[in-house]
TIROTOR-436173 format. One line per field, with one value per residue: residue in three letters; x, y, z of N, C-alpha, C in turn. Coordinates in Angstrom, 1 decimal. Atoms other than C-alpha are relative to their C-alpha. Layout:
N
residuo ALA ...
nu X ...
nv Y ...
nw Z ...
cau X ...
cav Y ...
caw Z ...
cu X ...
cv Y ...
cw Z ...
end
This chain:
173
residuo MET THR GLY PRO GLU VAL ARG ARG LEU GLU ASP GLY SER ILE SER LEU VAL GLY LEU PRO PRO TRP PHE VAL ALA ALA LEU ILE GLU LEU PRO ASP LEU LEU ALA ASP ASP GLY ASN GLU LYS VAL ARG LYS ARG LEU TYR PRO ASP PRO SER ASP ASP ALA ASN GLN LYS GLU GLU TRP LYS ARG LEU VAL VAL PRO GLU LEU PHE ALA LEU VAL ALA SER ALA ARG GLU VAL VAL ARG ALA ASP LEU ALA LYS LEU GLU PRO ALA ARG GLY ARG PRO THR GLU TRP ASN VAL LYS ILE PRO ALA LYS HIS VAL ASN ALA TRP ILE SER ALA LEU GLN ALA GLY ARG LEU ALA LEU ALA ALA ARG HIS ASP ILE GLY GLU LEU GLU MET GLU GLY ARG ALA GLU LYS LEU GLU GLU GLU ARG GLN LEU ALA LEU VAL LYS ILE HIS LEU LEU ALA LEU VAL GLN GLU MET LEU LEU ASP GLU PRO GLY ARG ALA PRO GLU PRO PRO ALA GLN ALA GLY
nu 1.3 0.5 1.4 0.7 0.1 0.8 -0.7 0.8 -0.7 0.1 1.3 1.0 0.4 -0.7 -0.5 -0.3 -1.2 -0.5 1.1 -0.4 1.0 1.3 0.8 0.5 1.1 1.2 0.5 0.6 1.3 0.9 1.2 0.9 0.7 1.1 1.1 1.2 0.3 1.2 -0.3 0.9 -0.8 -0.8 0.9 0.4 -1.1 -0.3 1.2 0.8 1.2 -0.2 0.8 1.0 1.2 0.3 0.1 -1.3 -0.8 0.4 -0.5 -1.4 -0.3 0.5 -0.7 -1.4 -0.7 -0.5 -1.1 -1.1 -0.4 -0.7 -1.3 -0.9 -0.3 -0.9 -1.3 -0.5 -0.5 -1.2 -1.1 -0.3 -0.8 -1.4 -0.8 -0.4 -1.3 -1.0 -1.3 -1.1 -1.0 -1.3 -1.0 0.6 1.0 1.1 0.7 0.9 0.4 1.2 0.3 1.4 0.2 0.5 1.5 0.4 -0.4 1.2 0.6 -0.9 0.2 1.3 0.0 -0.8 0.9 1.1 -0.6 -0.2 1.3 0.6 -0.7 0.4 1.4 0.0 -0.7 0.4 -1.1 0.5 -0.9 -1.0 -1.1 -0.7 -0.8 -0.9 0.4 0.7 -0.7 -0.7 0.7 -0.2 -1.0 0.6 0.3 -1.3 -0.4 0.9 -0.4 -1.3 0.3 0.6 -1.1 -0.9 0.7 0.0 -1.3 0.0 1.0 -0.7 -1.0 0.6 0.6 -1.1 -0.9 -0.2 0.5 1.4 0.8 0.8 1.4 0.7 0.7 1.4 0.9 0.9 1.3
nv -0.8 0.1 0.4 -0.4 -1.4 -0.3 -0.8 -0.6 0.3 -1.1 0.0 -0.4 1.2 0.1 1.3 0.4 0.8 0.6 0.6 1.3 1.0 -0.2 -1.0 0.6 0.9 -0.8 -0.7 1.0 0.4 -1.2 0.1 1.0 -0.6 -0.9 0.8 0.1 1.4 0.1 -0.3 -1.1 -1.0 -0.7 -0.9 -1.2 -0.9 -0.7 -0.7 -0.2 -0.7 -1.5 -0.4 1.0 -0.1 1.1 -0.5 -0.4 1.2 0.7 -0.9 0.2 1.3 0.0 -1.0 -0.2 1.2 0.7 -0.8 0.3 1.3 0.0 -0.6 0.9 1.1 -0.6 -0.1 1.3 0.5 -0.9 0.5 1.4 -0.1 -0.6 1.0 1.0 -0.4 0.0 0.6 0.0 -1.1 0.4 0.2 0.1 1.1 0.1 -1.3 -0.1 -1.3 0.0 -1.3 -0.4 -1.2 -1.2 0.0 1.0 -0.3 -0.2 1.3 0.7 -0.6 0.5 1.5 0.2 -0.4 1.0 1.3 -0.2 0.0 1.4 0.8 -0.4 0.5 1.5 0.5 -0.8 -0.8 -1.3 -1.0 0.6 0.7 -0.9 -0.8 0.9 0.1 1.3 0.9 1.1 0.4 1.3 -0.2 -0.4 -1.4 -0.7 -0.1 -1.0 -1.4 -0.3 -0.3 -1.3 -1.0 0.0 -0.7 -1.5 -0.6 -0.2 -1.1 -1.2 -0.2 -0.6 -1.3 -1.0 0.0 -1.4 -0.5 0.2 -1.2 -0.1 0.2 -1.3 -0.2 0.3 -1.1 -0.4 0.1
nw -0.2 -1.4 -0.1 1.3 0.3 1.2 1.0 1.1 1.2 1.0 0.6 -1.0 -0.8 -1.3 -0.2 -1.4 0.1 -1.2 -0.8 -0.6 0.3 -0.8 0.6 1.3 -0.4 -0.4 1.2 0.8 -0.5 0.0 0.9 -0.6 -1.1 0.6 0.7 -0.7 -0.3 -0.8 -1.4 -0.4 -0.8 1.0 0.7 -0.8 -0.2 1.3 0.5 -1.2 0.1 -0.3 -1.1 -0.5 0.7 0.9 1.4 0.4 0.2 1.2 1.1 0.0 0.6 1.4 0.9 -0.3 -0.3 1.2 0.5 -0.9 0.3 1.3 -0.2 -0.7 1.0 0.9 -0.6 -0.1 1.2 0.3 -0.8 0.4 1.2 -0.3 -0.8 0.9 0.6 -1.1 0.5 -1.0 0.1 0.5 -1.0 -1.4 0.2 -0.9 0.1 1.2 0.5 0.8 0.6 0.0 0.9 -0.7 0.0 -0.9 -1.4 -0.8 -0.1 -0.9 -1.3 -0.3 -0.2 -1.3 -1.1 -0.1 -0.5 -1.4 -0.6 0.1 -1.0 -1.3 -0.2 0.0 -1.2 -1.2 -0.5 -0.3 -0.5 -1.0 0.8 0.8 -0.8 -0.8 -1.4 -0.2 -0.8 0.8 1.2 0.6 1.1 1.2 -0.2 0.0 1.4 0.6 -0.5 0.7 1.4 0.0 -0.1 1.3 1.0 -0.3 0.4 1.4 0.3 -0.4 1.0 1.2 -0.3 -0.3 1.1 0.2 1.2 0.0 0.1 -1.2 0.3 0.0 -1.3 0.0 0.3 -1.1 0.5
cau 24.2 22.7 19.1 16.5 16.3 14.3 15.9 14.2 15.2 15.7 12.4 10.5 10.0 11.1 13.3 13.2 16.7 18.4 15.2 16.1 14.2 11.7 10.6 10.3 8.2 5.8 5.5 4.9 2.0 0.5 -1.7 -3.2 -4.0 -6.2 -8.2 -11.8 -12.1 -15.3 -13.7 -16.3 -13.7 -11.5 -14.5 -15.7 -12.2 -11.6 -15.1 -16.5 -20.0 -20.2 -22.8 -25.4 -28.2 -29.7 -30.5 -27.0 -25.4 -27.5 -26.6 -23.0 -23.0 -24.8 -22.8 -19.4 -18.4 -18.3 -15.9 -13.7 -13.7 -12.6 -9.8 -8.4 -8.7 -6.9 -4.1 -3.8 -3.2 -0.7 1.4 1.1 2.4 5.3 6.3 6.5 9.6 11.3 15.0 18.0 20.4 23.7 26.4 24.1 22.5 20.3 18.9 16.2 15.2 11.8 11.0 7.8 6.7 5.9 2.2 2.0 3.3 -0.1 -1.5 1.4 0.8 -2.9 -2.3 0.3 -2.2 -5.1 -2.8 -1.9 -5.5 -6.5 -3.7 -4.7 -8.4 -7.6 -5.4 -7.2 -4.3 -5.3 -3.8 -2.2 -0.4 0.6 2.1 3.9 1.8 0.1 1.1 2.0 1.0 0.6 3.2 0.8 -0.3 3.4 4.2 1.2 2.4 5.9 4.4 2.3 5.4 7.4 4.6 4.4 8.2 7.8 4.8 6.8 9.7 7.5 5.7 9.0 10.7 12.4 11.2 7.6 5.1 3.3 -0.4 -2.7 -4.2 -7.6 -10.4 -12.3 -15.9
cav 0.3 1.1 0.3 0.8 4.1 5.9 7.3 9.6 8.5 10.8 9.7 10.8 7.2 6.2 3.3 1.6 0.2 -2.0 -3.7 -6.4 -9.7 -8.9 -5.8 -7.7 -10.4 -7.8 -6.0 -9.2 -10.0 -6.5 -7.2 -10.3 -8.2 -6.0 -8.8 -8.8 -12.1 -11.3 -10.5 -8.3 -6.7 -5.7 -4.3 -2.2 -0.9 0.0 1.1 2.5 3.7 7.6 7.8 6.0 7.2 4.3 6.4 7.9 4.5 3.1 6.1 5.7 2.0 2.6 5.7 5.7 2.2 0.8 3.7 3.1 -0.6 0.1 2.4 -0.2 -2.9 -0.6 0.2 -3.5 -4.3 -1.4 -2.7 -6.3 -5.3 -3.2 -6.0 -8.4 -6.4 -6.7 -7.5 -8.4 -5.6 -5.8 -7.2 -7.4 -10.9 -10.3 -6.9 -6.1 -3.1 -2.2 0.7 2.5 4.7 8.2 7.8 4.8 6.4 7.5 4.1 2.6 5.0 4.1 0.4 0.6 2.4 0.0 -3.0 -1.7 -1.2 -4.7 -6.3 -4.5 -5.5 -9.2 -9.5 -7.2 -4.9 -1.7 1.3 -0.6 -2.9 -0.2 1.8 -1.3 -1.2 -4.6 -7.2 -10.3 -11.0 -14.4 -15.0 -14.5 -11.1 -10.1 -10.9 -8.9 -5.9 -6.2 -6.2 -3.2 -1.3 -2.4 -1.2 2.1 2.6 2.1 4.4 7.0 6.6 7.4 10.3 11.9 11.4 14.8 15.1 14.4 17.1 18.4 17.5 20.4 22.2 21.2 23.4 25.3 24.6
caw 0.5 3.8 2.9 0.2 -1.5 -4.1 -7.3 -9.8 -13.3 -16.3 -17.8 -14.6 -13.4 -9.9 -9.1 -5.7 -5.3 -2.8 -1.6 0.9 0.6 3.4 1.6 -1.7 0.1 1.5 -1.9 -3.8 -1.5 -1.9 -5.0 -3.2 -0.2 -2.4 -3.9 -2.9 -1.2 0.6 3.9 5.6 8.0 5.0 3.1 6.0 6.5 2.8 2.1 5.4 5.8 5.7 8.4 10.5 8.3 6.4 3.3 3.2 3.6 0.7 -1.6 -0.7 -1.5 -4.8 -6.0 -4.3 -3.3 -6.9 -7.9 -4.8 -5.6 -9.2 -8.0 -5.6 -8.4 -10.8 -8.4 -7.7 -11.3 -11.8 -8.9 -10.0 -13.5 -12.1 -9.7 -12.6 -13.7 -10.3 -10.9 -8.8 -8.0 -9.9 -7.7 -4.7 -4.8 -1.8 -3.0 -5.6 -7.7 -9.2 -11.6 -11.2 -14.1 -13.1 -14.0 -11.6 -8.5 -7.2 -7.8 -5.8 -2.9 -2.9 -3.1 -0.2 2.0 1.1 1.7 5.1 6.0 4.7 6.7 9.8 9.3 8.6 11.7 14.1 14.3 16.1 17.7 20.6 18.2 15.9 18.7 20.2 23.4 22.9 25.4 23.3 19.8 18.2 15.5 12.6 14.0 14.6 11.0 9.8 11.9 10.4 6.9 7.7 8.8 5.7 3.4 5.3 4.8 1.1 1.0 2.9 0.5 -2.4 -0.7 0.4 -2.9 -3.6 -7.2 -6.3 -7.3 -4.2 -3.9 -4.8 -1.8 -0.8 -2.0 0.7 0.5
cu -0.5 -1.5 -0.6 0.0 -0.8 0.9 -0.9 0.9 -0.2 -1.4 -1.2 -0.4 0.8 0.5 0.2 1.2 0.5 -1.0 0.5 -1.2 -1.3 -0.9 -0.6 -1.2 -1.3 -0.6 -0.6 -1.4 -1.0 -1.2 -1.0 -0.8 -1.2 -1.1 -1.2 -0.4 -1.2 0.1 -0.7 0.8 0.8 -0.9 -0.4 1.2 0.4 -1.1 -1.0 -1.3 0.2 -0.8 -0.9 -1.3 -0.2 0.0 1.4 0.9 -0.4 0.5 1.5 0.4 -0.3 0.9 1.5 0.8 0.5 1.3 1.2 0.5 0.8 1.4 1.0 0.4 1.0 1.4 0.6 0.7 1.3 1.2 0.4 0.9 1.4 0.8 0.5 1.4 1.0 1.3 1.0 0.9 1.3 1.0 -0.4 -1.1 -1.2 -0.9 -0.7 -0.3 -1.3 -0.2 -1.5 -0.2 -0.7 -1.6 -0.6 0.2 -1.2 -0.7 0.7 -0.3 -1.4 -0.1 0.7 -0.9 -1.2 0.5 0.2 -1.3 -0.6 0.8 -0.5 -1.4 0.0 0.6 -0.3 1.1 -0.6 1.0 1.0 1.1 0.9 1.0 1.0 -0.4 -0.8 0.9 0.8 -0.8 0.4 0.9 -0.6 -0.3 1.3 0.5 -0.8 0.4 1.3 -0.3 -0.7 1.0 0.9 -0.8 -0.1 1.4 0.1 -0.9 0.7 1.2 -0.5 -0.6 1.1 1.0 0.2 -0.6 -1.5 -0.7 -0.9 -1.5 -0.6 -0.7 -1.4 -0.9 -0.9 -1.4 -1.0
cv -0.2 -0.4 0.4 1.5 0.2 0.9 0.5 -0.2 1.2 0.1 0.3 -1.2 0.0 -1.5 -0.2 -1.0 -0.5 -0.6 -1.3 -1.0 0.1 1.1 -0.6 -1.0 0.7 0.7 -1.0 -0.5 1.1 -0.2 -1.0 0.6 0.9 -0.7 0.0 -1.4 -0.2 0.2 1.2 1.1 0.9 1.0 1.2 0.9 0.8 0.8 0.3 0.7 1.5 0.5 -1.1 0.0 -1.0 0.5 0.4 -1.2 -0.7 0.8 -0.2 -1.3 0.0 0.9 0.0 -1.3 -0.7 0.8 -0.3 -1.4 -0.1 0.6 -0.9 -1.1 0.5 0.1 -1.4 -0.5 0.7 -0.6 -1.4 0.1 0.5 -1.0 -1.1 0.3 0.2 -0.7 0.1 1.2 -0.5 -0.1 -0.1 -1.1 -0.1 1.3 0.0 1.4 -0.2 1.5 0.2 1.2 1.1 0.0 -1.1 0.3 0.2 -1.3 -0.9 0.5 -0.4 -1.4 -0.3 0.3 -1.0 -1.3 0.0 -0.1 -1.4 -0.9 0.2 -0.6 -1.5 -0.5 0.7 0.8 1.4 0.9 -0.5 -0.7 0.9 0.9 -0.8 -0.1 -1.2 -0.9 -1.0 -0.3 -1.4 0.3 0.5 1.5 0.8 0.2 1.0 1.4 0.4 0.4 1.4 1.1 0.1 0.8 1.5 0.6 0.2 1.1 1.3 0.4 0.7 1.4 1.0 0.1 1.5 0.6 -0.1 1.3 0.1 -0.2 1.4 0.3 -0.3 1.2 0.3 -0.1 -0.2
cw 1.4 0.1 -1.3 -0.2 -1.3 -0.9 -1.1 -1.2 -1.0 -0.7 0.9 0.8 1.3 0.1 1.5 -0.1 1.3 0.9 0.6 -0.2 0.8 -0.6 -1.3 0.3 0.3 -1.3 -0.9 0.5 -0.1 -0.9 0.6 1.2 -0.4 -0.7 0.9 0.2 0.9 1.5 0.5 0.8 -1.0 -0.7 0.8 0.3 -1.3 -0.5 1.1 -0.3 0.4 1.2 0.5 -0.7 -1.0 -1.5 -0.5 -0.3 -1.4 -1.2 -0.2 -0.6 -1.5 -0.8 0.2 0.0 -1.3 -0.6 0.9 -0.3 -1.3 0.2 0.7 -1.0 -1.0 0.6 0.2 -1.2 -0.5 0.8 -0.4 -1.3 0.2 0.7 -0.9 -0.6 1.1 -0.4 1.1 -0.2 -0.5 1.1 1.4 -0.1 1.0 -0.1 -1.4 -0.3 -0.8 -0.5 0.0 -0.9 0.7 0.1 0.9 1.4 0.9 0.3 1.1 1.4 0.5 0.4 1.3 1.2 0.1 0.5 1.5 0.8 -0.1 0.9 1.4 0.3 0.1 1.3 1.2 0.6 0.2 0.5 1.0 -0.7 -0.8 0.8 0.9 1.4 0.3 0.8 -0.8 -1.1 -0.5 -1.2 -1.3 0.1 0.0 -1.4 -0.8 0.4 -0.7 -1.4 -0.1 0.1 -1.2 -1.1 0.3 -0.3 -1.5 -0.4 0.4 -0.9 -1.2 0.2 0.2 -1.1 -0.5 -1.3 -0.1 0.0 1.3 -0.4 0.0 1.3 -0.1 -0.2 1.2 -0.5 1.0
end
């Protein structure tokens, strides 16, 4: 196998097959990245203020943030449960497979995006680092950047999966 791939199964679920150990390590860490550990940088990145207006901020925090928090927490648990079923690939001792039920795919995509944002916030990874234009990164930030890219690859695999139903067009309004 040349690398990880996505396969649509007969029941509509998706199987990520041939995952190398570094992908598996990044994925196993994903649910913990989404835990609310009180990190203010992560909170601001995942639940940004909608404006500078104090009243709008307060309404946003009261009405929208709890729902966003619940969505991230739900995606976290879906991913955690699916990763519990991670299994070694037959005949390939260094590769792994994980099955994602069709109804979990959107939760995975959301969790992967939120995990990338959380990693970037925790390690002060910005545009320069993402584009490879930063001078020299400390080892911990380099590792965070690699994980961000690995999670992005998995997210892209799920988004580009040929059997995926297209997102409905945005409503004009």
